[in-house]
MARDRENTI-549018 format. One record per residue (C-alpha): residue in one letter; x, y, z. Coordinates in steps of 0.1 Angstrom, whole numbers, plus 5000, padded with zeros to 4 digits. Each point is the difference from the previous one (the first is absolute). Last residue first. Layout:
N
<"a", <X, Y, Z>>,
...
This chain:
578
<"n", <6620, 3454, 2715>>,
<"l", <5012, 4994, 4965>>,
<"k", <4966, 5002, 4983>>,
<"s", <4993, 5034, 5017>>,
<"l", <5034, 5013, 4989>>,
<"t", <4992, 4992, 4964>>,
<"d", <4966, 5016, 5000>>,
<"s", <5013, 5031, 5017>>,
<"l", <5029, 5004, 4976>>,
<"w", <4979, 4994, 4969>>,
<"a", <4974, 5026, 5011>>,
<"h", <5026, 5026, 5010>>,
<"n", <5021, 4999, 4969>>,
<"a", <4983, 5027, 4979>>,
<"s", <5001, 5024, 5030>>,
<"c", <5038, 5003, 5000>>,
<"l", <5014, 4982, 5031>>,
<"i", <5026, 4978, 4984>>,
<"t", <5024, 5020, 4979>>,
<"l", <4992, 5036, 5008>>,
<"n", <5018, 5026, 4979>>,
<"g", <4969, 5006, 4978>>,
<"d", <4981, 5014, 5029>>,
<"e", <4963, 4990, 4996>>,
<"f", <4998, 4987, 5036>>,
<"a", <5002, 5035, 5014>>,
<"n", <4969, 5009, 4978>>,
<"q", <4978, 4978, 5023>>,
<"k", <5008, 5021, 5031>>,
<"y", <5020, 4984, 5027>>,
<"s", <4992, 4988, 5035>>,
<"q", <4970, 4978, 4994>>,
<"p", <5016, 4986, 4968>>,
<"l", <5029, 4987, 5022>>,
<"k", <4977, 4979, 5022>>,
<"e", <4993, 4970, 4979>>,
<"l", <5034, 4996, 4984>>,
<"v", <5017, 5002, 5034>>,
<"e", <4977, 4975, 5015>>,
<"g", <5005, 4976, 4972>>,
<"a", <5038, 5004, 5002>>,
<"m", <5001, 4993, 5038>>,
<"g", <5009, 4963, 5001>>,
<"l", <5037, 5007, 5009>>,
<"p", <5010, 4981, 4968>>,
<"v", <4979, 5025, 4979>>,
<"a", <5009, 5031, 5021>>,
<"y", <5035, 4999, 4987>>,
<"v", <4989, 5007, 4964>>,
<"l", <4975, 5026, 5013>>,
<"y", <5026, 5021, 5019>>,
<"q", <5020, 5009, 4969>>,
<"e", <4967, 5008, 4982>>,
<"w", <4990, 5021, 5031>>,
<"t", <5031, 5021, 4995>>,
<"s", <4989, 5008, 4964>>,
<"l", <4966, 5009, 5014>>,
<"p", <5017, 5028, 5019>>,
<"l", <4994, 4998, 5038>>,
<"k", <4972, 5017, 5019>>,
<"t", <5009, 5016, 5033>>,
<"n", <4989, 4980, 5030>>,
<"q", <4968, 4989, 5018>>,
<"g", <4983, 4992, 4967>>,
<"s", <4991, 4964, 5009>>,
<"l", <5020, 4987, 4971>>,
<"q", <5031, 5017, 5014>>,
<"s", <4995, 4984, 5035>>,
<"r", <4993, 4966, 4984>>,
<"l", <5032, 5002, 4980>>,
<"f", <5020, 5010, 5031>>,
<"d", <4986, 4971, 5020>>,
<"k", <5011, 4977, 4971>>,
<"f", <5034, 5015, 5001>>,
<"q", <5003, 4992, 5037>>,
<"q", <4992, 4964, 4992>>,
<"w", <5028, 5003, 4974>>,
<"q", <5024, 5013, 5026>>,
<"a", <4990, 4972, 5024>>,
<"i", <5006, 4974, 4973>>,
<"q", <5034, 5016, 4995>>,
<"f", <5010, 4996, 5037>>,
<"l", <4987, 4964, 5000>>,
<"g", <5022, 4993, 4969>>,
<"s", <5031, 5015, 5017>>,
<"e", <4993, 4979, 5031>>,
<"s", <4998, 4970, 4977>>,
<"i", <4967, 4983, 4992>>,
<"k", <5000, 4964, 5009>>,
<"k", <4985, 4975, 4976>>,
<"l", <4980, 4969, 5005>>,
<"p", <4986, 4983, 4968>>,
<"v", <5012, 4965, 5011>>,
<"i", <4996, 5006, 5038>>,
<"y", <4962, 5006, 5003>>,
<"g", <4990, 4971, 4977>>,
<"a", <5026, 4979, 5019>>,
<"l", <4983, 5009, 5033>>,
<"a", <4966, 4992, 4986>>,
<"v", <5012, 4966, 4986>>,
<"a", <5016, 4992, 5034>>,
<"f", <4967, 5010, 5018>>,
<"l", <4980, 4978, 4977>>,
<"a", <5025, 4971, 5003>>,
<"s", <4996, 5000, 5038>>,
<"l", <4962, 5003, 4996>>,
<"g", <4999, 4970, 4976>>,
<"g", <5023, 4979, 5021>>,
<"a", <4981, 5006, 5032>>,
<"w", <4966, 4993, 4983>>,
<"q", <5014, 4970, 4980>>,
<"n", <5013, 4982, 5031>>,
<"k", <5012, 4969, 4982>>,
<"l", <5033, 4999, 5020>>,
<"v", <5023, 4996, 4969>>,
<"p", <4979, 5016, 4972>>,
<"g", <4986, 5028, 5021>>,
<"s", <5018, 5009, 5032>>,
<"l", <5035, 4991, 4988>>,
<"l", <4994, 5015, 4965>>,
<"a", <4986, 5032, 5016>>,
<"a", <5029, 5002, 5025>>,
<"l", <5024, 4997, 4970>>,
<"l", <4981, 5027, 4983>>,
<"g", <5002, 5023, 5030>>,
<"i", <5037, 4993, 5004>>,
<"l", <5005, 5010, 4963>>,
<"v", <4980, 5032, 5005>>,
<"a", <5022, 5009, 5030>>,
<"g", <5030, 4995, 4978>>,
<"m", <4983, 5022, 4974>>,
<"g", <5002, 5028, 5027>>,
<"w", <5037, 4992, 5004>>,
<"a", <5005, 5006, 4963>>,
<"k", <4977, 5031, 4999>>,
<"t", <5023, 5017, 5025>>,
<"k", <5031, 4990, 4981>>,
<"k", <4985, 5013, 4967>>,
<"i", <4990, 5033, 5016>>,
<"n", <5018, 5024, 4977>>,
<"e", <4986, 5034, 5007>>,
<"e", <4976, 5018, 4977>>,
<"f", <4997, 5034, 4983>>,
<"k", <5037, 4999, 4992>>,
<"w", <4998, 5025, 4972>>,
<"k", <5020, 4978, 4976>>,
<"g", <4973, 4973, 5002>>,
<"a", <4976, 5024, 4983>>,
<"k", <5019, 4997, 4968>>,
<"q", <5001, 4962, 5000>>,
<"y", <4963, 4999, 5012>>,
<"v", <4989, 5022, 4971>>,
<"l", <5020, 4979, 4974>>,
<"t", <4984, 4969, 5014>>,
<"e", <4965, 5016, 4997>>,
<"w", <5006, 5007, 4963>>,
<"t", <5011, 4964, 4994>>,
<"s", <4969, 4986, 5018>>,
<"a", <4977, 5024, 4982>>,
<"k", <5014, 4988, 4966>>,
<"h", <4996, 4964, 5010>>,
<"k", <4965, 5004, 5013>>,
<"h", <4987, 5021, 4972>>,
<"l", <4968, 4980, 4992>>,
<"k", <4993, 4993, 5036>>,
<"n", <5016, 5023, 5026>>,
<"y", <4994, 5033, 4982>>,
<"d", <4968, 4989, 4983>>,
<"a", <4980, 5031, 5011>>,
<"l", <5031, 5023, 4997>>,
<"l", <5009, 4987, 4966>>,
<"r", <4964, 5003, 4988>>,
<"d", <4999, 5037, 5011>>,
<"l", <5033, 5006, 4982>>,
<"a", <4985, 4985, 4968>>,
<"e", <4970, 5023, 5002>>,
<"l", <5023, 5029, 5007>>,
<"p", <5014, 4995, 4965>>,
<"l", <5038, 4996, 4998>>,
<"a", <5023, 5022, 4981>>,
<"k", <5032, 5002, 4979>>,
<"g", <5014, 4965, 4997>>,
<"d", <4967, 4985, 4990>>,
<"g", <4988, 4993, 5035>>,
<"l", <5001, 4968, 5021>>,
<"d", <5036, 4991, 4997>>,
<"m", <5017, 5033, 4989>>,
<"i", <4978, 5026, 5018>>,
<"l", <4988, 4984, 5032>>,
<"w", <5027, 4974, 5006>>,
<"n", <5027, 5024, 4989>>,
<"l", <4989, 5027, 5024>>,
<"a", <4995, 4975, 5029>>,
<"y", <5036, 4986, 4994>>,
<"e", <5014, 5036, 5000>>,
<"e", <4982, 5007, 5033>>,
<"h", <5012, 4967, 5016>>,
<"p", <5036, 5008, 4990>>,
<"q", <4998, 5036, 5014>>,
<"l", <4998, 5027, 4973>>,
<"k", <5027, 5026, 4994>>,
<"d", <5016, 4979, 4972>>,
<"k", <4966, 5001, 4982>>,
<"q", <5007, 5035, 4987>>,
<"i", <4969, 5011, 4981>>,
<"d", <5003, 5015, 4965>>,
<"e", <4964, 4995, 4991>>,
<"k", <4972, 4993, 5024>>,
<"l", <4986, 4964, 5000>>,
<"a", <4962, 5001, 4998>>,
<"i", <4973, 4991, 5025>>,
<"s", <4965, 4996, 4985>>,
<"g", <4964, 5012, 5005>>,
<"e", <4970, 4997, 4978>>,
<"k", <4977, 5030, 5007>>,
<"k", <4987, 4999, 4965>>,
<"e", <5017, 5034, 4994>>,
<"n", <5033, 4985, 5011>>,
<"f", <5013, 4995, 5035>>,
<"h", <5036, 5006, 5014>>,
<"l", <5026, 4986, 5024>>,
<"e", <5036, 5006, 4992>>,
<"l", <5028, 4978, 5011>>,
<"y", <5036, 5008, 5010>>,
<"r", <4987, 5033, 5014>>,
<"s", <5009, 4994, 5037>>,
<"q", <4963, 5003, 5008>>,
<"i", <4992, 4974, 4973>>,
<"l", <5028, 4976, 5012>>,
<"h", <4988, 5005, 5036>>,
<"l", <4964, 4992, 4989>>,
<"v", <5012, 4968, 4984>>,
<"t", <5020, 4992, 5032>>,
<"a", <4970, 5006, 5022>>,
<"f", <4981, 4976, 4977>>,
<"f", <5027, 4974, 5007>>,
<"e", <4998, 5007, 5037>>,
<"k", <4962, 4993, 4999>>,
<"a", <5004, 4969, 4979>>,
<"g", <5024, 4983, 5025>>,
<"v", <5025, 5006, 5026>>,
<"k", <5007, 4981, 5033>>,
<"g", <5031, 5005, 5022>>,
<"h", <4983, 5013, 5031>>,
<"h", <4972, 5019, 4983>>,
<"i", <5013, 5035, 5009>>,
<"l", <5037, 4994, 4993>>,
<"v", <4995, 4979, 4968>>,
<"g", <4973, 5025, 4988>>,
<"l", <5025, 5028, 5005>>,
<"e", <5023, 4982, 4975>>,
<"a", <4971, 5002, 4975>>,
<"p", <4995, 5037, 5007>>,
<"t", <5037, 5006, 4991>>,
<"y", <5029, 5005, 5024>>,
<"f", <5021, 5029, 5010>>,
<"v", <4982, 5013, 5030>>,
<"a", <5000, 5032, 5019>>,
<"p", <4964, 4997, 5011>>,
<"l", <4974, 5016, 4977>>,
<"g", <4984, 5032, 5014>>,
<"k", <5002, 5021, 5030>>,
<"s", <4997, 4972, 5025>>,
<"k", <4994, 5009, 5037>>,
<"g", <5022, 4994, 5030>>,
<"k", <5008, 4967, 5017>>,
<"k", <4987, 4970, 4981>>,
<"g", <5034, 4985, 4991>>,
<"k", <5008, 4997, 5037>>,
<"k", <4969, 4980, 5006>>,
<"m", <5011, 4976, 4972>>,
<"m", <5035, 4998, 5016>>,
<"k", <4984, 4991, 5033>>,
<"q", <4981, 4972, 4982>>,
<"g", <5034, 4984, 4993>>,
<"r", <4993, 4965, 5012>>,
<"g", <4969, 4984, 4985>>,
<"a", <5017, 4971, 4983>>,
<"k", <5014, 4989, 5034>>,
<"l", <4967, 5003, 5017>>,
<"y", <4982, 4981, 4973>>,
<"l", <5027, 4974, 4998>>,
<"l", <4998, 4995, 5038>>,
<"l", <4962, 4997, 4998>>,
<"g", <5001, 4975, 4972>>,
<"t", <5026, 4979, 5018>>,
<"g", <4979, 5000, 5032>>,
<"i", <4969, 4989, 4980>>,
<"s", <5018, 4973, 4982>>,
<"l", <5018, 4988, 5032>>,
<"l", <4967, 5000, 5019>>,
<"i", <4985, 4979, 4971>>,
<"s", <5029, 4976, 5000>>,
<"l", <4998, 4995, 5038>>,
<"i", <4962, 4996, 4998>>,
<"a", <5003, 4975, 4971>>,
<"a", <5027, 4978, 5017>>,
<"g", <4979, 4998, 5031>>,
<"w", <4968, 4995, 4981>>,
<"g", <5015, 4970, 4982>>,
<"g", <5017, 4985, 5030>>,
<"y", <4970, 5005, 5022>>,
<"f", <4974, 4987, 4976>>,
<"r", <5020, 4974, 4980>>,
<"l", <5019, 4989, 5030>>,
<"e", <4968, 4998, 5020>>,
<"e", <4984, 4979, 4973>>,
<"e", <5030, 4977, 4998>>,
<"k", <4999, 4996, 5038>>,
<"r", <4963, 4993, 4998>>,
<"a", <5005, 4974, 4972>>,
<"r", <5027, 4983, 5021>>,
<"l", <4976, 4999, 5030>>,
<"a", <4972, 4986, 4978>>,
<"e", <5024, 4974, 4987>>,
<"s", <5010, 4991, 5035>>,
<"e", <4963, 4999, 5009>>,
<"w", <4992, 4974, 4975>>,
<"t", <5032, 4980, 5008>>,
<"t", <4987, 4999, 5036>>,
<"m", <4967, 4988, 4986>>,
<"d", <5017, 4971, 4983>>,
<"s", <5019, 4990, 5031>>,
<"i", <4969, 5005, 5022>>,
<"i", <4980, 4978, 4977>>,
<"a", <5026, 4973, 5000>>,
<"d", <5003, 5000, 5038>>,
<"e", <4962, 5000, 5005>>,
<"a", <4993, 4973, 4974>>,
<"f", <4995, 4966, 5017>>,
<"n", <4978, 4975, 4982>>,
<"d", <4965, 4987, 4998>>,
<"i", <4982, 5030, 4985>>,
<"v", <4965, 5007, 5014>>,
<"k", <4978, 5025, 4982>>,
<"r", <4969, 4990, 5020>>,
<"g", <5002, 5024, 5030>>,
<"d", <4977, 4993, 5030>>,
<"p", <5027, 5000, 5026>>,
<"f", <5015, 5032, 4986>>,
<"l", <5018, 5019, 5028>>,
<"s", <5019, 4968, 5008>>,
<"n", <5019, 5005, 4968>>,
<"p", <5023, 5025, 5018>>,
<"v", <5006, 5031, 4979>>,
<"l", <5019, 5008, 4968>>,
<"l", <4990, 5030, 4979>>,
<"a", <5010, 5008, 4965>>,
<"a", <4994, 5032, 4981>>,
<"e", <5002, 5013, 4965>>,
<"l", <5000, 5035, 4986>>,
<"t", <5010, 5008, 4964>>,
<"e", <5020, 5029, 4984>>,
<"e", <5000, 5015, 4965>>,
<"p", <4972, 5024, 5008>>,
<"k", <5018, 5013, 5031>>,
<"i", <4987, 4991, 5035>>,
<"r", <4999, 5030, 5023>>,
<"d", <4997, 5008, 5036>>,
<"a", <5001, 4963, 5010>>,
<"t", <4986, 4981, 5029>>,
<"i", <4996, 4963, 5009>>,
<"r", <4986, 4988, 5034>>,
<"f", <4999, 4966, 5015>>,
<"t", <4977, 4997, 5030>>,
<"g", <5007, 4978, 5030>>,
<"d", <4990, 5025, 5026>>,
<"e", <5037, 5009, 5006>>,
<"l", <5004, 5012, 4964>>,
<"e", <5023, 4985, 4973>>,
<"e", <5009, 5030, 4977>>,
<"k", <5009, 5001, 4963>>,
<"e", <5012, 5029, 4979>>,
<"a", <4997, 5004, 4962>>,
<"y", <5028, 5022, 4986>>,
<"a", <5015, 4979, 4973>>,
<"s", <4968, 4984, 4989>>,
<"g", <4999, 4964, 4988>>,
<"s", <5004, 4981, 5033>>,
<"v", <4986, 4997, 5035>>,
<"f", <5006, 4974, 5027>>,
<"g", <4983, 4992, 5033>>,
<"n", <5011, 4974, 5026>>,
<"m", <4976, 4994, 5028>>,
<"e", <5004, 4985, 5035>>,
<"d", <5022, 5028, 5013>>,
<"k", <4972, 5024, 4994>>,
<"s", <4980, 4983, 5027>>,
<"i", <4968, 4982, 4991>>,
<"g", <4963, 5008, 5000>>,
<"a", <4976, 4979, 4982>>,
<"p", <4984, 5000, 4965>>,
<"l", <5029, 5022, 4986>>,
<"a", <4998, 5036, 4987>>,
<"i", <5018, 5012, 4970>>,
<"q", <5002, 5038, 4996>>,
<"i", <5009, 5019, 4969>>,
<"q", <5005, 5038, 4996>>,
<"v", <5013, 5014, 4968>>,
<"n", <5000, 5038, 4997>>,
<"r", <5009, 5003, 4963>>,
<"i", <4996, 4978, 4970>>,
<"e", <5012, 5006, 4964>>,
<"v", <4985, 4976, 4976>>,
<"n", <5017, 4976, 4975>>,
<"q", <4978, 4970, 5009>>,
<"d", <5022, 4975, 4982>>,
<"p", <5022, 4989, 5029>>,
<"l", <4972, 4993, 5024>>,
<"i", <4993, 5021, 5032>>,
<"f", <4986, 4983, 5030>>,
<"q", <5016, 4966, 4993>>,
<"w", <4993, 4977, 5030>>,
<"f", <5016, 4971, 5018>>,
<"f", <4987, 4987, 5034>>,
<"a", <5020, 4972, 5016>>,
<"a", <4993, 4977, 5029>>,
<"t", <5029, 4983, 5016>>,
<"d", <5018, 4968, 5010>>,
<"k", <4980, 4972, 4984>>,
<"y", <4988, 5023, 4972>>,
<"l", <4966, 5018, 4998>>,
<"f", <4996, 5024, 4971>>,
<"v", <4975, 5027, 5005>>,
<"t", <4977, 5009, 4971>>,
<"d", <4973, 4973, 5004>>,
<"k", <4971, 5023, 4990>>,
<"l", <5003, 5036, 4990>>,
<"k", <4975, 5025, 5015>>,
<"y", <4989, 5032, 4984>>,
<"r", <4996, 5037, 5008>>,
<"y", <5011, 5027, 4976>>,
<"v", <4993, 5037, 5007>>,
<"f", <5003, 5026, 4973>>,
<"t", <5012, 5037, 5003>>,
<"k", <4999, 5024, 4971>>,
<"t", <5022, 5031, 4995>>,
<"e", <4996, 5026, 4973>>,
<"r", <5033, 5009, 4982>>,
<"k", <4982, 4997, 4966>>,
<"r", <4963, 5001, 5004>>,
<"g", <4976, 4970, 5005>>,
<"e", <4987, 4969, 4983>>,
<"v", <5011, 4967, 5015>>,
<"p", <4996, 4964, 4988>>,
<"i", <5010, 4976, 5028>>,
<"v", <5019, 4967, 4992>>,
<"i", <5008, 4975, 5028>>,
<"q", <5027, 4977, 4989>>,
<"y", <5010, 4963, 5000>>,
<"v", <5035, 4986, 4999>>,
<"d", <5006, 4963, 4995>>,
<"e", <5036, 5006, 4986>>,
<"d", <4994, 4982, 4967>>,
<"e", <4963, 5011, 4999>>,
<"n", <5007, 5037, 5003>>,
<"a", <4971, 5024, 5004>>,
<"l", <4971, 4977, 5010>>,
<"n", <4969, 5019, 5008>>,
<"y", <4982, 5021, 5026>>,
<"q", <4980, 5029, 4986>>,
<"y", <4988, 5032, 5017>>,
<"i", <4969, 5021, 5000>>,
<"d", <4987, 5033, 5014>>,
<"g", <5005, 5019, 4967>>,
<"g", <5026, 5012, 4977>>,
<"g", <5003, 5002, 4962>>,
<"d", <5004, 4974, 4973>>,
<"t", <4983, 4966, 5007>>,
<"i", <5012, 4975, 5025>>,
<"e", <4988, 4964, 4998>>,
<"e", <4993, 4973, 5026>>,
<"t", <4989, 5024, 5027>>,
<"k", <5005, 5004, 5037>>,
<"k", <4982, 5029, 5016>>,
<"l", <5019, 5026, 5019>>,
<"p", <4991, 5009, 5036>>,
<"e", <5001, 5037, 5011>>,
<"l", <5020, 5005, 5032>>,
<"a", <4996, 5031, 5022>>,
<"p", <5031, 5006, 5020>>,
<"a", <5000, 4992, 5038>>,
<"e", <5005, 5032, 5019>>,
<"s", <5033, 5009, 5018>>,
<"k", <5016, 5010, 4967>>,
<"n", <4976, 5029, 4996>>,
<"e", <5005, 5014, 4965>>,
<"p", <4998, 4966, 4985>>,
<"v", <5024, 4994, 4970>>,
<"a", <4983, 4982, 4971>>,
<"p", <4966, 5015, 5010>>,
<"e", <4983, 4977, 4997>>,
<"q", <5018, 4966, 5001>>,
<"r", <4992, 4976, 4971>>,
<"f", <4995, 4965, 5011>>,
<"v", <5010, 4965, 4989>>,
<"e", <4989, 4968, 5018>>,
<"m", <5013, 4964, 4996>>,
<"e", <4989, 4976, 5026>>,
<"e", <5018, 4971, 4983>>,
<"i", <5032, 4991, 4981>>,
<"g", <5015, 4967, 4993>>,
<"s", <5028, 4974, 5006>>,
<"a", <5026, 5027, 5008>>,
<"n", <5038, 5002, 4994>>,
<"s", <4998, 5005, 4962>>,
<"m", <4970, 5024, 5003>>,
<"p", <5017, 5034, 4994>>,
<"v", <4973, 5028, 5002>>,
<"p", <5008, 5029, 4978>>,
<"k", <4981, 5033, 5005>>,
<"i", <4994, 5017, 4966>>,
<"i", <4985, 5035, 4996>>,
<"k", <4986, 5006, 4966>>,
<"v", <5004, 5036, 4990>>,
<"t", <4981, 5030, 4986>>,
<"d", <5010, 5036, 5008>>,
<"q", <5038, 4995, 5000>>,
<"l", <5027, 4998, 5026>>,
<"l", <4975, 4990, 5027>>,
<"r", <5013, 5000, 5036>>,
<"y", <4991, 4967, 5017>>,
<"t", <4993, 4994, 5037>>,
<"i", <5001, 4964, 5012>>,
<"y", <4983, 4987, 5031>>,
<"e", <5005, 4962, 5005>>,
<"d", <4983, 4975, 5023>>,
<"f", <5014, 4965, 4992>>,
<"y", <4991, 4968, 5018>>,
<"v", <5023, 4970, 4999>>,
<"s", <4991, 4964, 5003>>,
<"g", <5023, 4976, 5019>>,
<"d", <4973, 4984, 5021>>,
<"s", <5011, 5020, 5031>>,
<"y", <4994, 5033, 4982>>,
<"l", <5026, 5025, 4987>>,
<"t", <4988, 5036, 4999>>,
<"i", <5013, 5026, 4976>>,
<"d", <4995, 5038, 5003>>,
<"s", <5011, 5017, 4968>>,
<"k", <5005, 5038, 4995>>,
<"y", <5014, 5014, 4968>>,
<"d", <4998, 5038, 4996>>,
<"t", <5010, 5022, 4971>>,
<"i", <4997, 4974, 4973>>,
<"s", <5008, 5011, 4964>>,
<"y", <4978, 4999, 4970>>,
<"p", <5000, 4993, 4963>>,
<"a", <5024, 4970, 5006>>,
<"a", <5034, 5002, 4984>>,
<"e", <5005, 4979, 4968>>,
<"e", <5021, 4970, 5006>>,
<"a", <5037, 4992, 4997>>,
<"r", <5010, 5033, 5015>>,
<"a", <5031, 5018, 4990>>,
<"p", <5022, 5014, 5028>>,
<"m", <5003, 5038, 4998>>,
<"n", <5034, 5009, 4986>>,
<"g", <4992, 5028, 4977>>,
<"w", <5011, 5029, 5020>>,
<"s", <5037, 4993, 5001>>,
<"a", <5002, 4991, 4964>>,
<"v", <4979, 5031, 4990>>,
<"f", <5023, 5023, 5021>>,
<"v", <5031, 4984, 4985>>,
<"m", <4987, 5006, 4965>>,
<"l", <4991, 5036, 5010>>,
<"l", <5036, 5005, 5011>>,
<"l", <5013, 4988, 4967>>,
<"a", <4977, 5023, 4981>>,
<"i", <5010, 5030, 5021>>,
<"i", <5037, 4993, 4993>>,
<"w", <4994, 4996, 4963>>,
<"r", <4980, 5031, 4999>>,
<"r", <5027, 5020, 5017>>,
<"k", <5027, 4987, 4976>>,
<"s", <4979, 5011, 4970>>,
<"m", <4982, 4975, 4977>>,
């Protein structure tokens, strides 16, 4: 594996580690979420409690069973139970009373929905009952149900206080709840100084003791892994008819326990805030650093455009005054990348330079043959390597069928990976002498420093602070920056100047092919064709030349590439390479 691939693989591992830190849930998530949870609770003088609850559910699948838990451990029984479906789920005119459709209690629920519900025991050990409603609908559709029931003997009456304890959200519900509004009203008015209310389970649940003696609980969101419990202490004189009398003092002990509750909730809130604000703070800073670094690198690598404009002054009259091969031109034009197209250009250059000879037999079977008495010492190392690869390794030492050459070009980076890599290395070594690029190792080093900071921020936000979204995004931007930096190259001013000259040469070719200027000899077009391959214009040249020259012009025995017998093979090969 290349150095670049190793780096990218490492960065992706960090990305996955930062992203994949969502807390595991002990139970399967509910097939619905709750968008609104409104509960009005009234405490009566006999210690009973009346619940009037409006809950809106968003379906996460078409068919679900909605479960409303009713903990009974603090009550002696339940009565006056009614369950309704609100139509519509969200009234258009909130000032009007919503229409309520009563549901019928049943002992058994069959598949599908209906206007029924079931009330049964859910957990015998914890004395938890449940209301089950089968619902058929559409995914993302909302349904509102109303629950009304009375629990007997629910308020505890101690010598020094009355206490109401209730679990609104149980630990195993695993449902996301938003817009929570709970109000607990007392049988008689008292001042807020006479009540002590406590809330636990949710980090962001808020409590409020109102002047009219109402205890209010609100929360914007309760996460699936959270619970919601409340405790309310009021004078026991409010419940003269209460029957759950406990003959001891409990106020101080309950306040101590409930204070511990809220201390844990406060600690959970601080941890949540640290995860949220700390995680996002680190992520945002690292993201801005990644973006800023990328922009600076882009601007720095783009310097020298003036030289490119300078190179475009005037008009080309032919090939630029260059001393490099078509393969080396590919290094310049394609920012350091060469492949099968440049190798084919090298083959054509060897044919045009009369080191190889292209011909077809009577059966129209083509081959390239090694010409006699050639002087290999005039070849560049990558050209000599290509010649030996074709004729000595793949051929019989004298020639190579075009069929074999076509297979080589098709499988260039697969079956011939080692040979291709060696040839490309030789091209890069020779092209390096022309100083097409500037050395930007130092620039890339401080850019990778920004990547490292981004990865550290990702690890801090994700695995450490458990904010997988912040950590994942921070890692994503760091990976993107690294992916930009690793292959980054900066073309030198000389390289930019030469690119401009070659762009000018392309304009010259199009002008010649359009017939606006004097026609050139076909032998000259052969020289142009080998350089047109890496420029991406060879197909256009080959297509338009027959429009400007008579057919007999392509029968010239001095032509090496453009003779009419070669056109079909050249066109087919070029089309496969583009």
